[in-house]
C-alpha positions in Angstrom: 89.6 131.1 126.2 93.0 129.7 127.1 94.8 127.3 124.7 95.2 123.7 125.9 98.8 122.7 126.8 100.2 120.5 124.0 102.7 117.7 124.5 103.9 115.7 121.5 103.1 111.9 121.6 106.8 111.1 121.5 107.5 113.3 124.5 104.5 111.9 126.4 105.6 108.3 125.9 109.1 109.1 126.9 107.9 110.8 130.1 105.7 107.8 131.0 108.6 105.4 130.3 111.0 107.4 132.5 108.4 107.6 135.3 107.9 103.8 135.2 111.7 103.0 135.0 112.5 105.2 138.0 109.8 103.5 140.1 111.1 100.0 139.2 114.7 101.0 139.8 114.1 102.0 143.4 113.4 98.4 144.4 115.7 95.4 144.7 116.5 92.9 142.0 114.8 89.6 141.3 116.8 86.8 139.6 115.4 83.9 137.7 117.9 81.1 136.9 117.4 77.8 135.0 119.0 74.9 136.8 119.1 71.1 136.2 115.6 70.4 137.6 113.7 73.5 136.9 113.7 77.3 137.4 115.0 79.1 140.5 113.8 82.5 141.7 115.8 84.5 144.2 115.1 88.0 145.7 116.2 90.0 148.6 113.0 90.6 150.5 113.0 90.8 154.4 109.2 90.8 154.5 107.5 87.5 155.4 104.1 88.7 154.2 104.7 90.7 151.0 105.9 88.1 148.5 107.6 89.0 145.2 107.5 85.4 143.9 104.3 83.4 143.8 102.6 80.4 142.2 100.1 80.9 139.3 99.3 77.4 138.3 100.6 73.8 138.4 103.8 74.4 136.4 103.7 78.2 136.2 105.2 80.8 138.6 105.1 84.6 138.8 107.8 87.1 140.0 107.7 90.9 140.0 109.4 94.1 141.1 108.0 97.6 141.5 104.9 98.7 143.3 103.5 95.9 145.4 99.8 96.8 145.0 100.1 97.0 141.2 101.8 93.6 140.7 99.6 92.0 143.3 96.6 93.0 141.2 98.3 91.4 138.1 99.1 88.2 140.0 95.5 87.8 141.2 94.2 88.5 137.7 96.6 85.8 136.3 95.4 83.2 138.9 91.8 83.8 138.0 92.5 83.6 134.3 94.4 80.4 134.7 91.8 78.8 136.9 89.0 79.8 134.5 90.8 78.5 131.5 91.8 75.2 133.2 88.2 74.6 134.4 86.6 75.5 131.1 89.0 73.5 128.9 91.8 71.4 130.3 94.6 72.0 132.8 97.1 71.4 130.0 95.6 74.4 128.1 97.0 76.8 130.7 100.4 77.8 129.5 103.0 80.4 130.4 102.9 81.8 126.9 99.2 82.4 127.1 99.5 84.2 130.5 102.5 86.3 129.2 100.4 87.4 126.2 97.5 88.3 128.5 99.8 90.3 130.8 101.4 92.0 127.7 98.0 93.2 126.5 97.1 94.5 129.9 100.4 96.4 130.5 100.5 97.7 127.0 96.9 99.1 127.2 97.6 100.8 130.5 100.9 102.3 129.3 99.5 103.7 126.1 96.3 105.2 127.6 96.5 108.7 128.8 93.8 108.3 131.5 96.0 106.8 134.2 99.6 106.5 135.1 101.6 103.5 133.8 102.2 100.5 136.0 105.6 100.7 137.8 106.2 97.0 137.5 108.2 94.4 135.6 107.3 90.7 135.8 108.5 87.2 135.1 106.2 84.4 134.0 108.0 81.0 134.1 106.9 77.6 133.1 108.7 74.3 133.4 108.3 71.3 131.0 109.2 67.7 131.1 112.9 68.5 130.2 115.1 71.5 130.6 114.8 72.3 126.9 111.0 72.8 127.4 111.5 75.4 130.3 110.4 79.0 129.5 111.0 82.3 131.1 109.1 85.4 129.9 110.1 88.9 131.0 107.4 91.6 130.6 108.2 95.3 131.0 106.0 98.2 132.1 104.9 98.9 128.5 103.9 95.4 127.6 107.0 94.2 125.8 107.7 90.5 126.1 111.2 88.9 126.0 111.9 85.2 126.0 114.8 84.7 128.3 117.3 81.8 128.4 119.6 80.6 131.2 119.0 83.5 133.6 117.3 86.9 133.7 117.3 89.9 136.1 114.9 92.7 136.6 114.7 95.7 139.0 117.3 97.4 141.1 120.9 97.3 139.8 119.9 94.8 137.1 122.9 95.5 134.9 125.4 94.8 137.7 123.7 91.7 138.8 123.3 90.4 135.2 127.0 91.0 134.6 127.9 88.8 137.6 125.6 86.1 136.4 127.1 86.2 133.0 130.5 85.5 134.5 129.5 82.7 136.9 126.3 81.0 135.5 126.7 77.4 134.3 124.0 75.7 132.3 122.6 72.5 133.9 124.0 73.3 137.3 122.4 71.6 140.4 120.2 73.6 142.8 122.9 74.4 145.4 125.3 75.8 142.8 122.6 77.8 141.0 121.4 79.2 144.4 124.9 80.3 145.4 125.5 82.0 142.1 122.1 83.8 142.3 122.6 85.0 145.9 126.2 86.1 145.1 124.9 88.1 142.2 122.3 89.9 144.4 125.0 90.8 146.8 127.3 92.1 144.1 126.3 95.8 143.9 127.9 99.0 142.6 129.7 101.2 145.0 129.6 105.0 145.2 133.1 105.3 143.7 132.1 103.6 140.5 133.5 100.1 141.5 131.7 97.1 142.9 131.3 95.6 146.3 130.2 92.2 147.6 128.1 91.6 150.7 126.6 88.5 152.3 122.8 88.6 152.4 121.4 86.8 155.5 119.2 83.9 154.7 116.2 85.4 156.6 116.3 88.3 154.1 116.1 86.0 151.1 112.9 85.0 149.3 113.6 81.8 147.3 111.3 79.6 145.4 111.6 76.9 142.7 109.6 75.3 140.0 110.9 71.7 140.5 110.0 69.2 137.8 111.1 66.3 140.1 108.3 66.8 142.5 105.7 64.0 142.4 102.8 66.4 143.1 101.1 68.1 140.1 102.0 71.5 141.6 105.7 72.0 141.1 106.1 75.3 143.0 108.0 75.2 146.3 109.3 77.9 148.6 112.7 77.2 150.3 112.7 78.1 154.0 115.8 79.6 155.8 116.8 76.3 157.4 117.1 74.6 153.9 118.8 77.7 152.5 121.5 77.4 155.2 122.1 73.8 154.1 122.2 74.6 150.4 124.4 77.8 150.7 126.8 76.2 153.2 129.4 78.2 155.1 129.5 81.9 154.2 131.0 85.1 155.6 129.3 87.4 158.2 125.9 88.6 156.9 125.4 92.3 156.1 121.9 93.8 155.9 121.0 96.2 153.2 119.1 99.5 153.7 115.4 99.1 154.3 113.4 99.0 151.1 110.1 100.8 150.5 107.9 98.1 149.0 105.2 100.7 148.1 102.5 98.5 149.6 98.9 99.7 149.6 97.5 101.2 152.7 95.0 98.4 153.3 95.9 94.7 153.7 96.8 92.9 150.5 94.9 89.7 151.3 93.2 89.6 147.9 90.3 91.8 148.8 91.3 94.7 146.5 89.5 94.6 143.2 92.0 93.2 140.6 92.2 94.4 137.0 89.9 92.5 134.7 91.7 89.6 132.9 92.2 90.3 129.2 89.7 88.7 126.9 
């Protein structure tokens, strides 16, 4: 009888974390920025069908990086949980903090269990309030850790380089056009092969931009910004340069919501 192969728990968790981080790092960054009237999400995503930023509920939005089929399951589960809670109790009982806690439980359980691979995803859950002081951005990692972000946050891709640019150029309470220019400039600021940095102009058709805008009169505050409005907000820029094609790791079948999502946490 052969002896079973032994791996220490510390080494097992380290290997699972390294696996998840590598999968997340292969994608492109997503930026969340607080501006005067809400929260702005910007990502470089040429696909018109596979969205990284989506609406969850009236004042709550969801953004993710990593494997598309995995964070799409998380998004669907979040929508169902929010709808169920809002219908059973009250729409005001659906909060970003509650959804972030539910996602943290799900991701933490998947990461610590040895029966399946960890999710290669990181997600933002953002909620706007009646004033900028009430806005909240939660960042959740592959292992279920939750961080409460302020001002701006970056995940995926060259997150450190993008965050460094935002730290130098971000201004609290900026209007939408200024916040958008800073976020797009940060995404175009990447590390070069020789250890330096380079700046490129991302074409508007390759940008996925959405906002949670508290000034909207409708109860639903989520809004996608189309290329024609992006051109107006960004103004005159240099010649656009396209990045290398990205593998979104989409599932083989269509992701129209037919795939069975994970069960929402209790």
